[in-house]
KEMAR-221378 format. One record per residue (C-alpha): x, y negated, z negated; residue in three letters. Coordinates in nm, 2 decimals. Each point is the difference from the previous one (the first is absolute). Layout:
residues N
- X	Y	Z	ala
...
END
This chain:
residues 602
- 12.47	-3.86	10.19	met
- 0.36	0.03	-0.12	ser
- 0.27	0.25	-0.10	leu
- 0.20	-0.13	-0.29	thr
- 0.25	0.15	-0.25	glu
- -0.17	0.06	-0.34	ser
- 0.27	0.21	-0.18	ala
- 0.37	0.07	0.05	leu
- 0.20	0.29	-0.15	phe
- 0.36	-0.08	0.07	val
- 0.28	0.24	0.09	pro
- 0.28	0.10	-0.24	ala
- 0.35	-0.16	0.03	pro
- 0.23	0.13	0.27	ser
- 0.31	0.17	-0.13	thr
- 0.33	0.09	0.18	thr
- 0.23	0.27	-0.13	arg
- 0.31	-0.14	-0.17	gly
- -0.13	-0.36	0.01	ala
- -0.17	-0.22	-0.25	ala
- -0.36	-0.12	0.05	thr
- -0.05	-0.36	-0.10	lys
- -0.31	-0.09	-0.21	leu
- -0.14	-0.34	-0.09	gly
- -0.24	-0.12	-0.26	ala
- -0.22	-0.31	-0.05	ser
- 0.08	-0.24	-0.29	pro
- -0.29	0.12	-0.20	asp
- 0.09	0.37	0.05	gly
- -0.34	0.09	0.14	lys
- 0.12	0.06	0.36	leu
- 0.30	0.19	0.16	ile
- 0.13	-0.03	0.35	ser
- 0.19	0.24	0.23	tyr
- 0.05	0.12	0.36	gly
- -0.20	0.28	0.14	ala
- 0.06	0.08	0.37	gly
- -0.05	-0.31	0.20	arg
- -0.20	-0.17	-0.28	asn
- 0.09	-0.21	-0.30	ala
- -0.23	0.10	-0.28	val
- -0.13	-0.18	-0.30	ile
- -0.21	0.21	-0.25	arg
- -0.12	-0.03	-0.36	pro
- 0.16	0.23	-0.25	ile
- -0.33	0.06	-0.17	asp
- -0.17	0.08	0.34	glu
- -0.29	-0.22	-0.09	ser
- 0.06	-0.30	0.23	gly
- 0.04	-0.05	0.38	pro
- 0.31	0.11	0.18	ser
- 0.16	-0.16	0.31	gln
- 0.19	0.11	0.31	leu
- 0.22	-0.22	0.21	phe
- 0.12	0.14	0.33	gly
- 0.35	0.01	0.14	his
- 0.13	0.10	0.34	pro
- 0.24	0.26	-0.17	ala
- 0.02	0.20	-0.32	asn
- 0.00	-0.23	-0.30	val
- 0.29	0.04	-0.25	thr
- -0.09	-0.26	-0.26	val
- -0.29	-0.22	-0.11	ala
- 0.04	-0.25	-0.29	lys
- -0.26	-0.22	-0.15	leu
- 0.07	-0.37	-0.08	ser
- 0.08	-0.05	-0.37	pro
- -0.23	-0.30	-0.01	val
- -0.35	0.13	0.00	gly
- 0.07	0.27	0.25	gly
- -0.15	-0.23	0.27	tyr
- 0.25	0.12	0.26	tyr
- 0.15	0.34	0.09	cys
- 0.33	0.02	0.18	ala
- 0.06	0.32	0.20	ser
- 0.27	0.14	0.23	gly
- 0.04	0.30	0.22	asp
- 0.26	0.24	0.16	val
- 0.02	-0.22	0.31	asn
- 0.09	-0.32	-0.19	gly
- -0.34	-0.16	0.02	asn
- -0.07	-0.24	-0.30	phe
- -0.34	-0.13	-0.09	lys
- -0.15	-0.20	-0.28	val
- -0.38	0.05	-0.04	trp
- -0.27	-0.20	-0.16	asp
- -0.16	0.25	-0.24	thr
- -0.30	-0.23	-0.09	thr
- -0.15	-0.05	0.34	gly
- -0.02	0.21	0.32	ala
- 0.36	0.12	-0.01	gly
- 0.13	-0.29	0.20	thr
- 0.37	-0.01	0.06	val
- 0.18	-0.29	-0.18	lys
- 0.35	0.08	0.13	leu
- 0.13	0.24	0.26	glu
- 0.36	0.08	0.12	ala
- 0.24	0.27	0.11	lys
- 0.33	-0.10	-0.15	pro
- 0.17	0.34	-0.02	ile
- -0.03	0.34	0.15	ala
- -0.15	0.18	-0.31	arg
- -0.14	-0.13	-0.33	ile
- 0.06	0.20	-0.31	asn
- -0.10	-0.24	-0.28	asp
- -0.15	-0.34	-0.07	ile
- 0.03	-0.23	-0.30	ala
- -0.19	-0.31	-0.10	trp
- 0.13	-0.28	-0.23	asp
- -0.20	-0.08	-0.31	gly
- -0.17	-0.29	0.16	glu
- -0.14	0.20	0.29	gly
- 0.16	-0.24	0.25	lys
- 0.32	0.18	0.12	arg
- 0.06	0.35	0.13	leu
- 0.31	0.21	0.06	val
- -0.02	0.32	0.21	leu
- 0.27	0.26	0.06	val
- 0.06	0.31	0.21	gly
- 0.20	0.06	0.32	asp
- 0.09	-0.20	0.30	gly
- 0.27	-0.09	0.25	arg
- 0.05	-0.36	-0.11	ala
- -0.04	0.06	-0.37	gly
- -0.17	0.20	-0.27	phe
- -0.25	-0.25	-0.13	gly
- -0.18	-0.33	0.05	ala
- -0.16	-0.28	-0.21	thr
- -0.31	-0.20	0.05	phe
- -0.20	-0.29	-0.14	ser
- -0.36	0.09	-0.02	leu
- -0.12	-0.36	0.07	asp
- 0.22	-0.07	0.31	thr
- 0.11	0.35	0.12	gly
- 0.36	-0.14	0.01	ala
- 0.31	0.18	-0.12	ser
- 0.12	-0.09	-0.34	ile
- 0.34	0.16	0.01	gly
- 0.18	0.32	0.09	glu
- 0.04	0.35	-0.14	ile
- 0.35	0.13	0.04	ser
- 0.28	0.19	-0.17	gly
- -0.11	0.35	0.11	his
- 0.14	0.23	0.27	ser
- -0.28	0.25	0.02	lys
- -0.38	0.01	-0.02	ile
- -0.15	-0.18	-0.30	val
- -0.26	0.20	-0.20	asn
- -0.14	-0.23	-0.26	ser
- -0.02	-0.37	-0.09	val
- -0.12	-0.19	-0.31	ala
- -0.02	-0.37	-0.08	met
- 0.05	-0.19	-0.33	arg
- -0.35	-0.12	-0.08	pro
- 0.11	-0.33	-0.14	ser
- 0.24	-0.27	0.10	arg
- 0.29	0.01	0.07	pro
- -0.10	0.26	0.26	phe
- 0.21	0.30	0.07	arg
- -0.05	0.29	0.25	ala
- 0.16	0.34	-0.08	val
- 0.02	0.27	0.27	thr
- 0.09	0.37	-0.01	ala
- 0.16	0.19	0.29	ser
- 0.12	0.33	0.14	asp
- 0.35	-0.15	-0.01	asp
- -0.02	0.07	-0.38	met
- 0.00	-0.37	-0.10	thr
- -0.23	-0.24	-0.17	val
- 0.03	-0.36	0.13	cys
- -0.12	-0.33	-0.16	val
- -0.10	-0.30	0.21	ser
- -0.06	-0.34	-0.17	asn
- -0.26	-0.22	0.14	gly
- -0.18	-0.20	0.13	val
- 0.14	0.01	0.27	pro
- 0.11	0.36	-0.06	phe
- 0.37	0.07	0.04	lys
- 0.22	0.30	-0.09	phe
- 0.15	-0.05	-0.35	thr
- 0.13	0.33	-0.14	ser
- 0.01	0.38	0.04	gln
- 0.00	0.30	-0.23	ser
- 0.14	0.34	0.08	arg
- -0.10	0.20	-0.31	lys
- -0.20	0.26	0.19	his
- 0.17	0.30	0.16	ser
- -0.28	0.08	0.25	arg
- -0.28	-0.19	0.18	phe
- -0.17	-0.27	-0.21	val
- -0.37	0.05	0.04	thr
- -0.17	-0.26	-0.23	ser
- 0.04	-0.33	-0.17	val
- -0.24	-0.20	-0.21	asp
- 0.00	-0.32	-0.20	tyr
- -0.13	-0.04	-0.35	ala
- -0.31	-0.23	0.00	pro
- 0.18	-0.23	-0.24	asn
- 0.30	-0.02	0.23	gly
- 0.25	0.10	-0.26	gly
- 0.11	0.33	0.16	leu
- -0.02	0.21	0.31	phe
- 0.03	0.37	0.04	val
- 0.14	0.23	0.28	ser
- -0.05	0.37	0.06	ala
- 0.15	0.24	0.25	gly
- 0.03	0.35	0.14	ser
- 0.28	0.06	-0.24	asp
- -0.25	0.03	-0.28	gly
- 0.12	-0.31	-0.17	asn
- -0.17	-0.33	-0.09	ser
- 0.18	-0.32	-0.11	tyr
- -0.09	-0.33	-0.15	leu
- 0.13	-0.34	0.11	tyr
- -0.02	-0.36	-0.12	asp
- -0.29	-0.16	0.18	gly
- 0.16	-0.35	0.03	ala
- 0.35	0.09	0.09	thr
- -0.02	0.35	0.14	gly
- 0.27	0.12	-0.23	glu
- 0.00	0.36	-0.11	asp
- -0.14	0.03	-0.35	lys
- 0.20	0.31	-0.07	gly
- -0.31	0.20	-0.07	ala
- -0.14	0.30	0.18	ser
- -0.32	0.19	-0.06	leu
- 0.11	0.34	-0.15	asp
- -0.22	0.28	-0.12	asp
- 0.30	0.17	-0.18	gly
- 0.12	0.19	0.31	ser
- 0.21	-0.29	0.13	gly
- -0.26	-0.09	0.25	gln
- -0.36	-0.14	0.02	ala
- -0.13	0.28	0.22	his
- 0.13	0.33	0.15	lys
- 0.00	-0.11	0.36	gly
- -0.12	-0.30	0.19	thr
- -0.19	-0.28	-0.18	ile
- -0.24	-0.14	0.25	phe
- -0.13	-0.29	-0.20	gln
- 0.08	-0.20	-0.32	ala
- -0.26	-0.26	-0.10	ser
- -0.02	-0.25	-0.29	phe
- -0.31	-0.03	-0.22	ser
- -0.18	-0.33	-0.01	lys
- 0.15	-0.09	-0.34	asp
- 0.35	0.08	0.13	ser
- 0.06	0.24	-0.29	ala
- -0.03	0.33	0.18	gln
- 0.10	0.17	0.33	ile
- -0.18	0.28	0.18	ala
- 0.21	0.23	0.22	thr
- -0.13	0.26	0.25	ser
- 0.22	0.27	0.13	gly
- 0.04	0.29	0.24	ala
- 0.01	0.23	-0.30	asp
- -0.38	-0.05	-0.03	gly
- 0.04	-0.20	-0.32	ile
- -0.11	-0.35	-0.10	val
- 0.19	-0.16	-0.29	lys
- -0.08	-0.30	-0.21	leu
- 0.31	-0.18	-0.14	trp
- 0.05	-0.26	-0.27	asp
- 0.20	-0.28	0.14	val
- 0.16	-0.10	-0.33	ala
- 0.15	0.34	-0.06	thr
- 0.01	0.15	0.35	ser
- -0.16	0.32	-0.14	lys
- -0.30	0.20	0.11	val
- -0.32	-0.05	-0.20	val
- -0.25	0.20	0.21	gln
- 0.02	0.27	0.27	thr
- -0.25	0.14	0.24	trp
- 0.09	0.32	0.19	asp
- -0.19	0.06	0.32	phe
- 0.21	0.31	0.11	ala
- -0.29	0.24	-0.08	gly
- -0.28	-0.22	0.14	ser
- 0.06	0.09	0.37	glu
- 0.05	0.32	0.20	ser
- 0.37	-0.08	0.07	ser
- 0.28	-0.21	-0.15	ser
- 0.00	-0.22	0.32	leu
- -0.36	-0.10	-0.04	leu
- 0.06	-0.08	-0.37	ala
- 0.28	-0.25	0.07	gln
- -0.09	-0.34	-0.13	gln
- 0.09	-0.23	0.28	val
- -0.12	-0.34	-0.12	gly
- -0.16	-0.19	-0.29	asn
- -0.14	-0.34	-0.10	val
- -0.13	-0.16	-0.31	trp
- -0.37	-0.08	0.02	ala
- -0.06	-0.21	-0.31	gly
- 0.10	0.21	-0.30	ser
- -0.03	0.33	0.20	glu
- 0.25	0.17	0.23	ile
- -0.11	0.13	0.34	val
- 0.23	0.27	0.13	thr
- -0.01	0.17	0.34	leu
- 0.07	0.36	0.08	ser
- 0.14	0.11	0.33	phe
- -0.34	0.18	0.06	ser
- -0.17	-0.35	0.00	gly
- -0.17	0.03	-0.34	val
- 0.01	-0.32	-0.20	leu
- 0.01	0.06	-0.38	ser
- -0.09	-0.27	-0.25	val
- 0.21	0.02	-0.32	leu
- -0.10	-0.15	-0.33	asp
- 0.33	-0.05	-0.19	val
- -0.17	0.13	-0.32	arg
- -0.11	0.33	0.16	met
- 0.21	0.30	0.09	pro
- -0.20	0.08	0.31	ala
- -0.15	-0.21	0.29	pro
- -0.32	-0.17	-0.10	ser
- -0.14	0.04	0.36	arg
- 0.11	0.08	0.35	lys
- -0.08	-0.16	0.33	leu
- -0.04	0.22	0.31	tyr
- -0.04	-0.04	0.37	gly
- 0.11	0.13	0.33	his
- 0.36	-0.05	0.12	gln
- -0.08	0.13	0.35	thr
- -0.28	-0.02	0.25	ala
- -0.35	0.09	-0.11	val
- -0.11	0.28	0.23	thr
- -0.33	0.12	-0.16	ala
- -0.29	-0.14	-0.19	leu
- -0.32	0.11	-0.17	ala
- -0.25	-0.18	-0.21	ser
- -0.26	0.10	-0.26	ser
- -0.30	-0.23	0.01	pro
- -0.14	0.15	-0.32	ser
- 0.31	-0.09	-0.21	thr
- 0.17	-0.27	0.21	gly
- 0.33	0.20	0.00	asp
- 0.22	-0.01	0.31	val
- 0.25	0.27	0.07	leu
- 0.29	-0.07	0.24	ser
- 0.28	0.22	0.13	gly
- 0.33	-0.11	0.15	asp
- 0.28	0.12	0.23	ser
- 0.20	0.16	-0.28	thr
- -0.29	0.21	-0.13	gly
- -0.10	-0.21	-0.30	leu
- -0.37	-0.05	-0.08	val
- -0.11	-0.30	-0.21	arg
- -0.33	-0.09	-0.16	arg
- -0.12	-0.36	-0.01	phe
- -0.27	-0.05	-0.26	ser
- -0.29	-0.26	0.05	pro
- 0.20	-0.24	-0.23	ser
- 0.30	0.02	0.23	gly
- 0.22	0.22	-0.22	val
- 0.22	0.24	0.20	cys
- 0.09	0.34	-0.15	ser
- 0.16	0.32	0.14	pro
- -0.21	0.31	0.06	val
- 0.15	0.26	-0.23	ser
- 0.08	0.37	0.08	gly
- 0.17	0.18	0.28	ser
- -0.04	-0.23	0.29	gly
- 0.13	-0.03	0.36	his
- 0.36	-0.01	0.09	ser
- -0.03	-0.16	0.35	asn
- -0.22	-0.26	0.19	leu
- -0.37	0.01	-0.10	val
- -0.19	0.03	0.32	val
- -0.35	-0.04	-0.14	ser
- -0.21	-0.02	-0.32	ile
- -0.38	0.06	0.02	val
- -0.27	-0.01	-0.26	arg
- -0.18	0.33	-0.05	thr
- -0.22	-0.10	-0.29	gly
- -0.08	-0.29	-0.23	pro
- 0.34	0.03	-0.17	thr
- 0.17	0.28	0.19	ser
- 0.24	-0.04	0.29	phe
- 0.22	0.21	0.23	ser
- 0.33	-0.09	0.16	ser
- 0.24	0.14	0.26	thr
- 0.36	-0.07	0.07	ser
- 0.30	0.07	0.22	tyr
- 0.11	0.25	-0.27	asp
- -0.26	0.23	0.17	asp
- -0.23	0.01	-0.30	ser
- -0.37	-0.08	-0.07	leu
- -0.07	-0.10	-0.36	lys
- -0.30	-0.10	-0.22	ser
- 0.02	-0.29	-0.24	leu
- -0.19	-0.24	-0.22	ser
- 0.09	-0.36	-0.05	pro
- 0.20	0.12	-0.30	glu
- 0.17	0.32	0.10	ala
- 0.06	0.27	0.26	tyr
- -0.17	0.33	-0.03	ala
- 0.23	0.30	-0.05	ser
- -0.11	0.18	0.31	ala
- 0.15	-0.08	0.34	ser
- -0.05	0.14	0.35	ala
- 0.25	0.03	0.28	ser
- -0.09	-0.17	0.33	thr
- 0.24	0.22	0.20	gly
- 0.12	-0.29	0.21	ala
- 0.05	-0.37	-0.01	ile
- -0.34	-0.17	-0.09	pro
- -0.13	-0.27	0.23	lys
- -0.33	-0.09	-0.16	gly
- -0.26	0.10	-0.26	leu
- -0.37	-0.05	0.01	ala
- -0.27	0.07	-0.26	pro
- -0.30	0.21	0.08	gly
- -0.33	0.06	-0.19	pro
- 0.00	0.13	-0.36	ser
- 0.38	-0.03	-0.05	gly
- 0.11	0.19	0.31	ser
- 0.30	-0.12	0.21	leu
- 0.12	0.00	0.35	phe
- 0.38	-0.02	0.07	leu
- 0.19	-0.07	0.32	ala
- 0.36	0.11	0.02	thr
- 0.26	-0.01	0.27	ala
- -0.11	0.35	0.11	lys
- -0.36	0.06	-0.10	asp
- -0.33	-0.12	-0.15	ile
- -0.11	0.15	-0.33	gln
- -0.31	0.00	-0.21	gly
- -0.01	0.04	-0.38	phe
- -0.29	0.08	-0.23	ser
- -0.07	-0.20	-0.32	ala
- 0.19	0.26	-0.20	asp
- 0.32	-0.07	0.20	gly
- -0.01	0.32	0.21	lys
- 0.07	-0.01	0.37	lys
- -0.31	0.11	0.19	asp
- 0.08	-0.10	0.36	ala
- 0.30	-0.05	0.22	ser
- 0.06	-0.08	0.37	leu
- 0.35	-0.02	0.16	ala
- 0.02	-0.29	0.24	val
- 0.28	-0.09	0.25	pro
- -0.06	-0.37	0.05	phe
- 0.17	-0.15	-0.30	gly
- -0.27	-0.14	-0.24	pro
- 0.05	-0.35	-0.13	thr
- -0.31	-0.07	-0.21	cys
- -0.33	0.16	-0.11	ile
- -0.35	-0.11	-0.10	ala
- -0.31	0.19	-0.11	ala
- -0.37	-0.09	0.00	ser
- -0.16	-0.03	-0.34	gln
- -0.21	0.31	0.06	asp
- 0.31	0.19	0.10	gly
- -0.14	0.12	0.33	lys
- 0.24	-0.19	0.22	leu
- 0.38	-0.04	-0.02	val
- 0.20	-0.24	0.22	ala
- 0.37	0.05	0.06	val
- 0.22	-0.25	0.18	gly
- 0.29	0.11	0.20	gly
- 0.33	-0.11	0.14	glu
- -0.13	0.09	0.35	asp
- -0.24	-0.30	0.00	ser
- -0.31	0.20	-0.08	lys
- -0.23	0.02	-0.30	cys
- -0.16	0.34	-0.03	arg
- -0.33	0.05	-0.18	val
- -0.07	0.34	-0.16	tyr
- -0.32	0.15	-0.13	ser
- 0.02	0.18	-0.34	thr
- -0.36	0.12	0.01	ala
- 0.12	0.36	0.00	thr
- 0.18	0.06	-0.32	lys
- 0.37	0.07	0.02	gly
- 0.04	-0.13	0.36	thr
- 0.09	-0.32	0.19	phe
- -0.20	0.00	0.33	asp
- 0.11	-0.26	0.25	leu
- -0.29	-0.21	0.12	val
- 0.16	-0.30	0.16	ala
- 0.33	-0.16	0.12	glu
- 0.01	-0.37	-0.01	leu
- 0.27	-0.15	0.22	thr
- 0.20	-0.32	-0.08	leu
- 0.28	-0.16	0.19	arg
- 0.24	0.02	-0.29	val
- 0.07	0.23	-0.30	ala
- -0.27	0.02	-0.26	val
- 0.11	-0.14	-0.34	thr
- -0.33	-0.03	-0.20	ala
- -0.36	0.11	0.01	cys
- -0.31	-0.02	-0.23	ala
- -0.36	0.11	0.01	phe
- -0.28	-0.23	-0.10	ser
- -0.19	0.10	-0.32	pro
- -0.30	0.12	0.20	asp
- 0.23	0.20	0.23	ser
- -0.14	-0.16	0.31	thr
- 0.31	-0.19	0.10	lys
- 0.37	0.07	0.02	leu
- 0.26	-0.28	0.01	ala
- 0.34	0.09	0.15	val
- 0.31	-0.22	0.00	gly
- 0.33	0.03	0.18	gly
- 0.35	-0.13	0.03	thr
- -0.11	-0.29	0.23	asp
- -0.21	-0.16	-0.28	gly
- -0.33	0.07	0.16	lys
- -0.29	0.18	-0.17	ile
- -0.26	0.20	0.20	leu
- -0.35	0.07	-0.14	leu
- -0.17	0.32	0.11	phe
- -0.34	0.15	-0.05	glu
- 0.03	0.34	-0.16	thr
- -0.32	0.15	0.14	ala
- 0.10	-0.06	0.37	thr
- 0.37	-0.07	-0.05	his
- -0.05	-0.31	0.22	ala
- 0.21	-0.31	-0.04	leu
- -0.22	-0.28	-0.15	leu
- 0.26	-0.27	0.05	his
- 0.37	-0.09	-0.04	ala
- -0.05	-0.36	-0.13	arg
- 0.19	0.05	-0.33	phe
- 0.33	-0.09	0.15	ser
- 0.13	-0.30	-0.20	phe
- 0.30	0.19	-0.14	gln
- 0.33	-0.07	0.17	ser
- 0.17	0.32	-0.11	ala
- -0.07	0.36	-0.11	arg
- -0.32	0.07	-0.20	val
- 0.11	0.18	-0.31	asn
- -0.33	0.04	-0.19	ser
- -0.38	-0.02	0.06	leu
- -0.28	0.01	-0.26	ala
- -0.37	-0.05	0.02	phe
- -0.19	-0.17	-0.29	asp
- -0.26	0.20	-0.19	ala
- -0.29	-0.15	0.21	ala
- 0.18	0.07	0.32	gly
- -0.05	-0.35	0.14	gly
- 0.37	-0.11	-0.03	arg
- 0.33	0.15	0.11	leu
- 0.33	-0.09	-0.17	ala
- 0.32	0.03	0.19	ala
- 0.36	-0.02	-0.13	gly
- 0.28	-0.06	0.25	ser
- 0.37	0.00	0.05	leu
- -0.04	-0.37	0.09	asp
- -0.04	-0.07	-0.38	glu
- -0.37	-0.08	0.04	ser
- -0.33	0.13	-0.15	val
- -0.31	-0.05	0.21	arg
- -0.36	0.08	-0.07	val
- -0.23	0.05	0.30	tyr
- -0.38	-0.03	0.00	asp
- -0.15	0.29	0.20	leu
- -0.32	-0.19	0.07	ala
- 0.19	-0.30	0.13	ser
- 0.34	0.11	0.13	pro
- 0.11	-0.36	0.06	ala
- -0.04	-0.07	-0.37	asn
- 0.35	0.08	-0.14	val
- 0.15	-0.08	-0.34	leu
- 0.38	-0.03	0.01	ser
- 0.26	-0.02	-0.27	ala
- 0.35	-0.04	0.14	lys
- 0.34	0.07	-0.16	asn
- -0.16	0.21	-0.27	val
- 0.30	0.24	-0.03	his
- 0.34	-0.08	0.13	arg
- 0.12	0.28	0.23	gly
- -0.36	0.12	0.07	gly
- -0.32	0.12	-0.16	val
- 0.01	0.37	-0.05	ala
- -0.34	0.08	-0.14	val
- -0.33	-0.16	-0.09	val
- -0.29	0.14	-0.20	val
- -0.33	-0.15	-0.12	trp
- -0.04	-0.03	-0.38	glu
- -0.36	-0.11	0.04	asn
- -0.21	-0.20	0.24	glu
- 0.18	-0.32	-0.06	gly
- 0.36	0.10	-0.08	val
- 0.27	0.16	0.21	leu
- 0.32	0.14	-0.13	val
- 0.32	0.00	0.21	ser
- 0.35	0.12	-0.03	gly
- 0.31	-0.05	0.22	gly
- 0.37	0.01	0.07	ala
- 0.07	-0.27	-0.26	asp
- -0.10	0.23	-0.28	gly
- -0.28	-0.22	-0.11	ala
- -0.37	0.09	-0.05	val
- -0.26	-0.27	0.06	lys
- -0.37	-0.04	-0.04	lys
- -0.18	-0.20	0.26	leu
- -0.34	-0.15	-0.06	lys
- -0.24	0.01	0.30	val
- -0.25	-0.28	-0.04	ala
END
């Protein structure tokens, strides 16, 4: 028996207000790379192939694929950790170092043998490496403040150009790299530089809204600036300027929510995409990064949405979605294969059986999604810290919404579409039509809730280290029938499908199994977790219990043989928040890394 990853739905790129997000692409344009939390991410832009995650000890700021086959991915994080990964094998590390305090950008040479990274540090603002030996191949100097971007001339003689908060662009000749010249054309921070693939030019862009062209061999100013007729390239900060593969065009993405395509020969705009109306606010619509993926442009909104632009079309040809923050709720539909996931910002995403992620439309939640449960073959309910209870399908929210009256702590499905809700103040019951038909105020601080499939029993975990079991046999009431005592606060509970057993997990990582008829403890042998149990779920047959833990693991316990445990470690960086069964052989998990995974139990 084993527990192995069978599908990965990657998180969306992390974004920071007022800063560019660096994107990378494979030479064939089929893959893009970026940082998402503490992971470096590689994903296909058509969402048809496998994705990859590479872990870091801190939040990843940049991930760039090698220009030769994309066999390696170089990534850096906010603590200055630099890694080069083998993308073709098991993600082994080819090169690892910590040369500066923070890494903002990385550039490869055209041969895939040399790397330059820039950012912030006490001893300097950049470093250089030979991929084969790991040795330094020169220095990055000439700046007095943090460096935001770097680009390398793809062909010999090699050049490295860097852009800084000191409002300068510096050129270093190599190899070995050494400071050669400096440009001061920008009047504010310089955010981006990029080399034309043919090596003839490089471009800079800054927070002054201007973008300039330079000679790729000498670094001399070409006397040309990108101008849309207003005297600037954008109204506000330009976060990224990137050359097309044929070196004939440049794509710029700005804080004004606009992406522009420029003709290099004339320095004039030939196409414009305006995203200002595509998001709920101008901040979310800001275009904070872009990269050319083959003949297409992939641009990133501050909201984390990646838009793929065909230069011949006035609107995005498709969009790539994901979670930017921790996944906090999951539900699965065995009949359709859809998975719904909610995150800590209130967003709910749908993952189709083919792996395509899309937003659930309509008036959704505005705060952390506590729980999503399936109430029918294709119907779901969700509750959130915005104190609301909503109905939804995989495509859209229903118009109706109920108030929870207090902060929700958990949601459990009952028979025939009924629901049971635990809040910070009470326990509530809802009929299939969404009307509240039962309520009981409680003083112990509920933490989680579970209901038997027949709806006759409801278990509520508490901060006082007790799990209380209520009978709902009398309509409209919650009658206390048992108090099960743990040594620590209760964090998760679940009934077996036949309602004969109740599993209860706590902050110490232990899971206790009780018999519901007598409320007797059957055993406490499910204790392989080393941290808080966040989620429990029985399979449909009731023979196996899945547990997701803060220790980043997912475990499957065999009730008939408690010593038989399937373990998958390091499933989600930062902890596993929720696990649900899709069917008898497949688990779905979500966690603090914003990823959703399917695990095959075989």
